[in-house]
C-alpha positions as CSV (number, residue, x, y, z in Angstrom):
1,M,0.3,-20.4,49.1
2,V,2.0,-20.4,45.8
3,Q,1.9,-17.1,43.9
4,P,1.8,-17.2,40.1
5,V,5.1,-16.3,38.4
6,S,3.4,-14.1,35.8
7,T,-0.1,-12.8,35.6
8,Q,-2.2,-12.8,32.5
9,Q,-2.2,-9.4,30.9
10,E,-5.3,-8.0,29.3
11,M,-5.2,-7.4,25.6
12,P,-5.3,-3.7,24.8
13,S,-8.4,-2.6,23.0
14,V,-6.5,-0.1,20.9
15,L,-3.4,-0.7,18.8
16,P,-0.1,0.7,20.1
17,P,1.2,3.8,18.3
18,G,3.9,2.0,16.4
19,R,1.4,-0.6,15.1
20,R,-1.1,2.1,14.1
21,L,1.6,3.9,12.1
22,S,2.7,0.8,10.2
23,S,-1.0,0.0,9.5
24,A,-1.5,3.5,8.1
25,I,1.6,3.1,5.9
26,V,0.5,-0.3,4.5
27,I,-3.0,1.1,3.8
28,G,-1.6,4.2,2.2
29,A,0.7,2.1,0.0
30,A,-2.1,-0.2,-1.0
31,A,-4.3,2.8,-1.9
32,L,-1.5,4.4,-4.0
33,G,-0.9,1.1,-5.8
34,A,-4.6,0.8,-6.5
35,T,-4.7,4.3,-7.9
36,V,-1.7,3.8,-10.1
37,L,-3.2,0.5,-11.4
38,T,-6.6,2.1,-12.1
39,G,-4.9,5.0,-13.9
40,A,-2.9,2.6,-16.1
41,V,-6.0,0.6,-17.0
42,A,-7.9,3.8,-17.8
43,L,-5.0,4.9,-20.1
44,W,-4.9,1.5,-21.7
45,F,-8.6,1.6,-22.6
46,H,-8.5,5.3,-23.7
47,Y,-5.4,5.2,-25.9
48,G,-5.2,1.5,-26.9
49,T,-2.3,-0.9,-26.4
50,A,0.2,0.5,-29.0
51,V,-0.2,4.1,-27.9
52,F,-0.2,3.1,-24.2
53,F,3.1,1.2,-24.6
54,E,4.7,4.1,-26.6
55,M,3.7,6.6,-23.9
56,I,5.2,4.4,-21.2
57,A,8.4,3.8,-23.2
58,S,8.8,7.5,-24.0
59,G,8.2,8.4,-20.3
60,I,10.9,5.9,-19.2
61,S,13.4,7.1,-21.8
62,A,12.8,10.8,-20.7
63,C,13.8,9.8,-17.2
64,F,17.2,8.4,-18.3
């Protein structure tokens, strides 16, 4: 009888450790981005556009 060259492998039910880590990094980055965006929108509504842009510009100039 002819034997199959390769057997079908069953799909693992859990993600491999490398994939879990990369998924955690992507989820963490998305959460951080959403937090920063939410904070920016909150500052925009609280201080208004002119003050908001002045705070951003002064913060950037303080870094350099």
